[in-house]
N, C-alpha and C positions, 0 to 999 in steps of 0.2 A: 504494499499499499503506499509505503513512505517514498520506495523508489519510484512508484507510477506518478506520484505528486511532484517528485522532483525533475521527472521527464517531462510534466505537462508545464512546470515552470521555466524549465529550460527552453522548451518550445515557444513559450510565451515571451521570454527575453530575446529570443532569436528574432521573432516577428517584430518586436518593438526597438530593435536595433535600428539606429539611423543610419544607413549607409546608401551611397549612391555611387554604382559602378555602371559605366554605359562606354559605348564605342559609338562615335559619329564621325561623319565625312565633312571637311572643311574646304570650301573652294578658294584658290588663292585670291588675295585683294578683298576677302569678306571676313566677318567677325562674327563668333559664336559666343554667347555668354550662357553660363548656368548659374542659377540662383539656389541657394539653400537657407531657409529660416534657421537661423541659430542663435540660441540664447545665452546670455553673458556668462562668463566664467567656464563654457564648455570648451574641452579639448578638441582641436580638429586637426586632422592630417589628410594629405591628398597627394597622389602622385600620378603622372602622366607620361605618356611616350607615343612617338608616331609610329605606326605599324609601317614596315619596311614592304614597299610592293614588290621588290625583288628579293627573295629569301636568298641568302648566300652572297649577296653583292651589298657593297657598302650603300648607305642612305644617300640618296640624290641631295645635292645642297639646296634644290627647290623645296626639300621636304624639311622646312624649318618654321617654328612658329613662335610667337611672342606671346608670353602669357603675363596677365595681371588679376590679383586676387584683391577685392576691395570690400568694406564693410558698407552698410547701409548709408553711414555718413560720408563715405568717400575715402577713409583713412586706407592707405595701401599696407598690404600684408603679405604679398609677394609679386615680385617682379623678376621675368626672364625674358632675355631677348634674344632670337635667332637660335633658338636650342631644339634638341630632337627629344629631350626628356627632361624631366626633372621632379621635384617633391617639395612639399610645404608642410610646415607643422606649426601652428599657435593656438593660444588661448584666447578666446573671443573676449573683447573688453565690453562691448555693447550688444545688445540685442537686436534682431532685425535680419534682413535680407542681405546675405554675402554673395558677391558676384565674382566667378572666375570666367575670364574673358580670354578666348583664344583670336589671335589675329595671325594670317599670313599675308606677306608682300605679293603685289600683283606680279604675275609672270604672263611671258607670251610665247607660246599658248599657254592656255590656262591649265592648272593642274590641279586634283583633288587629293588632298592630304586626310589620312584616315587616322584618328587619335583614339587611343584609350585612356579613360580618365577614370580615377578611384578616388570618391571623395567620402570620410567617415568623420563623423561627430561623436562626442559622448562617449558611452561606454565601448561602441566599435573601434573608437580611436585608440585605445588601450593596446600596448603590446603584451598580450596575456601570455606569449611565450617567455618573453623576459620575467614575467611575474612568477612563471612556473619556475624557470631556473633558479632565479634569486632565492625564491623561498623554499625550494624543493618540496612542494607540497603534493597531496596526492589528486588524484583526477576529480574525487568528488568534493574535495577541498576547493580546487580550481573553479570547479561549476559554482559552488556556494558563494564564492568571491564575486564571481560573473554576476549570480543572481542578486546579490546585496548591492552592487554597483547599478545593476539593471533597475532594481525599485528605487533606489536613492534617485536614479536619473528620471525616472516615471514621476516620483515625488515632486522634484524640482521643476518637470514639465507641467505636471498639473497646476502648481502655483504660477508658472509663467504664462499658461494659458488663461487662467483666471484674471491676471493683470492685463493680459491683452484683451480680455472681454471686457473688463472695467474701463478700460481705455475707449474701445469700441462704442460702449454704451454712453460714456461721456460725450464722445464726439458725436452720436446721434442726437442726443439730448440739445446739445448747443446747436447742432444743424436744424432741429426742429424748430427750437426758439427763433432762430434767425429768419426762418421761412414762415413762421407765424407773423413776426413783426413785418417782414418784407410783404406779405399778403395784406396785411391791415394797413400799411403805407400806400400799397397801389390801390385798395379800396378807397381810402381816403383822397388820394390823388385824384382818383375816377369820379368819385362823389362832388368834389370841389369843381372840376371841371365841366361835369354836367350841370351842376348848379348855375355856374357862370354862363354856360350855352344858354340854358332856359332862361335867365334874366336879360341876356342881351337880346335873344330873339323876341322876349316879349316886349322889351323896349322899342326894338325896331318895327314890330308890327303897330304898336300903339303911335309910334310917330308916323307911321303910313297911314294911320286909322283904318286898319284892317281888323283891330280888336275893338 
């Protein structure tokens, strides 16, 4: 029973792990950006490399990219120019959408670059192999450590989402209040204009002795 419960928690922890691993094509002269919503104080690691179109041969010089990783406030966390591979690791200072942008210079004729990109945050960003070696822990202990970190991460994520929800609710209240006053002001202006038009037309017809 205990082992079955542990397996369920392990599967749950695996499903809740934040990781983004993908392969995409990038045409020369174009830019592709990938975003990840990361909360503050979260560990983040990423690595990327260009797939060699000709196995066994050197990578062509046209297959190079410029990479930049920035925060939601524009702070730069990683920059690499004209590279074929690289990696980055940092602890997020501010919460929000972090952007990893890839750019290739324009070539004639155009070339298409294939990039493998692996981006991990939170529990997934930890080097569990090193933890196991340093602590010489058993497999069960290692899984429990992973579960504990996963639970803590979920707990922090819940507070983070609650704060974001409160921010959105405050923004909605502010927007609704502004829309109410804008509607009231529009109604007041329209009523004033209609009243002025009524008195103007009334005086006009009275002067013309049509009324």
